C-alpha positions in Angstrom: 0.0 0.0 0.0 2.8 2.5 0.9 4.6 1.7 -2.3 1.5 2.5 -4.4 0.8 5.6 -2.3 4.2 7.0 -2.7 4.1 6.4 -6.5 1.0 8.7 -6.8 0.8 10.4 -3.4 -3.0 10.2 -3.2 -3.1 6.7 -4.7 -3.6 3.6 -2.6 -2.7 0.0 -3.2 -5.5 -2.4 -4.3 -5.6 -3.5 -0.7 -6.4 -1.0 2.1 -5.3 -2.7 5.3 -7.6 -5.6 6.2 -10.4 -5.1 3.7 -9.1 -7.4 1.0 -10.7 -5.8 -2.0 -10.1 -7.5 -5.4 -9.5 -5.8 -8.7 -13.1 -6.5 -9.6 -14.3 -4.6 -6.5 -15.3 -7.7 -4.7 -13.9 -9.3 -1.5 -14.1 -12.9 -2.8 -10.7 -14.6 -3.1 -9.9 -16.7 -6.1 -8.4 -20.1 -5.0 -4.7 -20.6 -5.7 -2.7 -23.8 -5.7 -3.8 -27.4 -5.8 -4.8 -27.5 -2.2 -7.4 -24.8 -2.8 -9.6 -27.3 -4.7 -11.0 -28.3 -1.3 -11.6 -24.7 -0.1 -15.4 -25.0 -0.5 -15.5 -28.0 1.9 -16.7 -27.0 5.3 -16.2 -29.2 8.3 -18.4 -28.9 11.4 -17.1 -27.1 14.5 -16.1 -29.4 17.3 -15.6 -28.4 21.0 -12.5 -26.6 22.1 -10.5 -29.1 24.3 -7.9 -27.6 26.7 -4.7 -29.4 27.4 -5.2 -29.0 31.2 -1.8 -27.6 31.9 -1.7 -24.9 34.6 -0.6 -21.4 33.8 3.1 -20.7 34.5 3.8 -18.1 37.1 4.2 -15.3 37.3 1.9 -13.8 34.7 3.5 -10.8 32.9 1.9 -7.5 33.7 -1.0 -6.6 31.4 -1.2 -10.1 29.9 -3.5 -13.1 30.3 -2.7 -16.8 30.0 -4.3 -18.5 27.1 -4.3 -22.2 27.9 -3.1 -24.7 25.3 -6.0 -26.3 23.4 -7.2 -28.1 20.3 -10.0 -26.1 18.5 -11.8 -25.7 15.3 -10.4 -22.8 13.3 -12.1 -21.0 10.4 -15.6 -19.8 9.4 -18.6 -21.6 8.0 -21.1 -19.9 5.8 -24.6 -19.4 7.1 -24.4 -21.9 9.9 -22.1 -19.7 12.1 -24.2 -16.6 11.6 -22.0 -15.0 9.0 -23.7 -12.9 6.3 -23.9 -14.5 2.9 -23.5 -11.2 1.0 -22.0 -7.9 1.9 -20.8 -4.9 0.0 -17.3 -6.4 -0.5 -18.4 -9.4 -2.4 -20.7 -12.5 -2.4 -18.5 -14.4 0.1 -16.3 -12.3 2.3 -15.2 -15.4 4.3 -14.1 -17.6 1.4 -10.4 -17.5 2.5 -11.4 -18.5 6.1 -12.4 -22.0 5.0 -12.5 -25.0 5.4 -12.9 -25.2 9.1 -10.1 -27.3 10.4 -8.6 -28.6 13.7 -5.6 -26.9 15.2 -3.6 -27.6 18.3 -1.9 -24.6 20.0 0.4 -24.6 23.0 -0.4 -22.2 25.8 0.9 -18.6 25.8 0.3 -15.2 27.3 -1.4 -12.4 25.3 -1.8 -8.7 25.9 -5.2 -8.0 27.4 -5.6 -5.0 25.1 -4.2 -3.6 21.9 -0.9 -1.8 22.3 -1.8 1.8 23.3 -0.3 5.1 22.4 1.2 5.4 25.8 2.7 1.9 25.5 4.2 2.8 22.2 5.5 6.1 23.4 7.5 4.3 26.1 9.1 2.1 23.4 10.0 5.1 21.3 11.4 7.1 24.2 13.6 4.1 25.2 14.8 3.3 21.7 14.5 6.3 19.5 12.6 4.2 17.0 11.2 5.9 13.9 8.2 4.3 12.4 7.7 3.5 8.7 5.2 6.3 8.3 7.6 8.9 9.7 10.4 8.0 7.3 10.8 10.0 4.2 10.7 7.6 1.2 13.9 7.7 -0.9 14.5 7.7 -4.6 16.4 4.4 -4.2 13.4 2.8 -2.7 10.9 4.2 -5.2 12.9 5.0 -8.4 9.8 5.6 -10.5 8.2 8.1 -8.1 8.4 11.8 -8.9 10.6 13.6 -6.4 7.7 15.7 -5.1 5.9 12.5 -4.1 8.6 11.3 -1.7 6.8 12.5 1.4 6.4 10.6 4.6 2.8 9.8 5.6 0.1 7.2 6.0 -3.4 6.3 5.0 -6.3 7.9 6.8 -10.0 7.1 6.7 -11.6 10.2 5.1 -15.4 9.7 5.0 -17.2 11.4 2.1 -19.8 14.0 2.9 -22.6 12.1 1.2 -23.4 8.5 0.2 -21.2 7.0 -2.5 -21.0 3.7 -4.4 -19.1 1.0 -2.6 -17.2 -0.1 -5.7 -14.0 1.7 -4.9 -12.3 2.3 -1.5 -10.5 5.3 -3.0 -13.8 7.2 -2.1 -13.0 7.0 1.6 -9.3 6.6 2.1 -6.6 9.3 1.6 -2.8 9.2 1.8 -2.1 12.1 4.2 1.4 13.6 4.3 3.0 13.4 7.7 0.2 11.3 9.2 1.7 8.9 11.7 1.2 7.4 15.1 2.0 10.8 16.7 -0.4 12.6 14.3 -3.2 10.1 13.6 -5.2 12.5 11.4 -2.3 14.3 9.9 -0.6 17.6 10.7 -2.3 19.5 13.5 -3.5 16.4 15.2 -1.8 14.9 18.2 -2.2 12.4 21.0 -3.7 14.7 23.6 -6.3 12.8 25.5 -5.6 9.7 23.4 -3.1 8.0 25.6 -5.3 4.9 26.1 -6.3 4.6 22.5 -4.7 1.9 20.4 -1.7 3.0 18.5 -2.3 3.2 14.8 -0.4 3.9 11.6 2.1 1.1 12.5 3.5 -1.2 9.9 4.2 -4.9 10.5 7.9 -3.9 10.8 7.0 -1.3 13.5 4.9 -3.9 15.4 7.6 -6.5 15.3 10.2 -3.9 16.5 8.0 -3.1 19.5 7.4 -6.7 20.3 11.2 -7.4 20.3 11.8 -4.5 22.7 9.1 -5.8 25.0 10.5 -9.3 24.9 7.4 -10.6 23.2 6.2 -11.6 19.7 3.4 -11.0 17.4 0.8 -13.8 17.6 0.4 -16.4 14.9 -3.0 -16.4 13.2 -3.9 -19.6 15.0 -2.9 -18.1 18.4 -5.0 -15.1 17.7 -8.1 -17.1 16.8 -7.8 -19.4 19.7 -7.5 -16.4 22.0 -10.3 -14.4 20.3 -12.8 -17.3 20.6 -12.5 -17.2 24.4 -13.2 -20.9 24.8 -16.3 -20.9 22.6 -16.6 -23.2 19.6 -18.1 -22.2 16.2 -19.6 -18.9 17.4 -19.6 -15.9 15.0 -18.5 -13.5 17.7 -16.0 -13.7 20.5 -18.9 -13.5 23.0 -21.4 -15.8 21.3 -24.2 -15.9 18.7 -25.7 -12.4 18.7 -24.1 -9.2 17.6 -25.9 -7.3 20.5 -26.9 -9.8 23.2 -29.7 -8.2 25.2 -29.3 -5.0 23.1 -25.8 -4.4 24.4 -23.0 -3.3 22.1 -20.0 -5.6 22.6 -17.5 -4.1 20.2 -16.6 -1.0 18.3 -17.9 -1.4 14.8 -19.6 0.9 12.2 -23.3 1.9 12.6 -25.2 4.3 10.4 -24.5 4.5 6.6 -21.2 3.3 5.4 -18.9 5.1 4.7 -20.3 8.6 5.0 -21.9 8.5 8.4 -20.9 6.6 11.5 -23.8 7.0 13.9 -21.7 6.0 16.9 -24.6 4.0 18.3 -22.0 1.8 20.1 -20.7 4.8 22.0 -17.9 5.7 19.7 -17.7 7.2 16.2 -14.2 6.2 15.0 -11.6 4.7 17.4 -12.4 3.9 21.0 -10.1 3.7 24.0 -9.0 0.1 24.7 -11.2 -1.9 27.0 -14.3 0.2 26.3 -16.4 -3.0 25.8 -16.7 -6.2 27.8 -13.8 -8.8 27.6 -14.3 -12.2 26.1 -14.2 -15.4 28.0 -10.4 -15.3 28.4 -10.3 -11.7 29.6 -9.2 -10.1 26.3 -10.6 -6.8 25.1 -11.3 -5.7 21.6 -10.4 -8.9 19.8 -13.3 -7.9 17.5 -13.6 -4.4 16.1 -11.7 -1.2 17.1 -8.5 -1.8 15.1 -7.2 -4.5 12.8 -4.2 -6.3 14.4 -1.1 -7.6 12.8 -0.2 -11.3 13.1 3.1 -13.0 12.3 1.7 -15.2 9.5 2.1 -14.6 5.7 -1.2 -14.4 3.9 -2.4 -17.0 1.4 -6.0 -17.6 0.5 -5.4 -21.4 0.4 -3.7 -21.7 3.8 -6.7 -23.4 5.5 -7.1 -25.9 2.7 -3.5 -26.8 3.0 -3.7 -27.2 6.8 -7.0 -29.2 6.6 -5.3 -31.8 4.4 -2.8 -32.5 7.1 -5.3 -33.4 9.8 -4.8 -31.6 13.1 -2.3 -28.8 12.6 0.2 -28.6 15.4 1.1 -25.0 16.3 1.0 -23.8 12.7 3.2 -20.8 11.9 1.6 -19.9 8.6 3.0 -20.5 5.1 6.6 -19.9 4.1 5.6 -17.0 1.8 2.7 -14.7 1.0 0.5 -14.6 -2.0 -2.5 -12.5 -2.9 -4.1 -13.4 -6.2 -5.2 -9.8 -6.6 -1.7 -8.4 -6.2 0.6 -11.3 -7.1 3.7 -9.3 -6.7 2.9 -7.9 -3.2 3.4 -10.4 -0.3 1.1 -9.6 2.6 0.8 -10.5 6.3 -2.5 -11.7 7.9 -4.4 -9.2 10.0 -7.1 -10.2 12.5 -10.1 -8.8 14.4 -11.7 -6.3 12.1 -12.0 -2.6 13.0 -14.3 0.3 13.8 -15.1 0.4 10.0 -16.5 -3.1 9.9 -20.2 -3.4 9.0 -22.5 -5.8 7.1 -23.0 -3.0 4.6 -19.5 -3.6 3.4 -17.2 -6.2 5.0 -18.4 -7.9 8.2 -14.9 -8.9 9.3 -15.5 -8.4 13.0 -16.6 -12.0 12.8 -14.2 -14.1 14.9 -13.2 -16.5 12.1 -12.6 -13.9 9.4 -9.2 -12.8 8.0 -7.6 -9.6 6.7 -4.3 -8.9 5.0 -1.9 -6.1 4.5 1.5 -5.2 2.9 4.1 -5.3 5.8 5.4 -1.8 5.3 2.0 -0.2 5.3 0.0 1.4 8.1 -3.4 3.0 8.4 -5.7 4.8 10.8 -7.5 1.6 11.7 -4.6 -0.8 12.1 -2.7 -1.7 15.3 -1.5 -4.8 17.1 -1.1 -6.7 20.4 1.6 -9.1 21.5 2.1 -12.6 22.9 4.8 -14.2 25.0 5.4 -17.9 24.9 6.9 -19.8 27.9 
């Protein structure tokens, strides 16, 4: 995304972090590779079975123990409550199938997304400069006009009126000098936003923070095990209903997408971390608020490949990334959805859904959290 943006300043890559739009404007993923021939096969969800091992002590500050378990990973159409059609294509969960069994060892995970104050401590201790704050060079982008070599990031920029949903260019803008310090661009700052999730962080930025904190980014399997909170086959981290008892459980998009977020859930745009109830494991915002980086490379046929092996043991993702809509741009998996997720477009706040993004790109709805393994 950053590469395409630098090339045209206001241009964006075909992928805007997490949404997975194809060149045809849909969110459906064309199968790739021989294993993908089974991608339409949907296994049933089976119970999550813990390994019974006690949590090691002590528990790191701000983290929660996720016990090792075998669980059913993925998304089933219809039966798990997922919408059959959204504005981003006829099947936004095609790359999250087939449902397959995975075994994951226990680990600690941050209770919340990494916040601005967390990230500020890292920067103060290390002097780290994020990708969005670095001025692109002619060596990196030899085809870009010199005037386009401006540091910045991608910011959600809602139109003033309803627009067709056939192009995300209508609501995203590359903003010069936007970064984690200036989330909306020059003139914005972090005043009063210390407990908001840090955004405009690339995969490289997230990995650098994790290394400093003596942690790691979660694998995709670790993230889904944790996000499910012990439940099996539910569309949401808390169960079967988007609003159980009429209560909002996550920061998503209400109103009319993309021009008007009604803020019915209490927040229009980002929310401070832990503004909604935790899931069964005590984790906050594993659905909605910001997309979160994982360690895994993205391929649409990953689940078909794993399913063919039986129970996948601590999968670490494929060896390389491939997106059929941008074959030359390898991407990492993102999880959890964001404050922009809605059934009017892409309902990827669903716990089994997947996102993807180019590792050097950030955006105003993209953050991360970390894990630590014993």
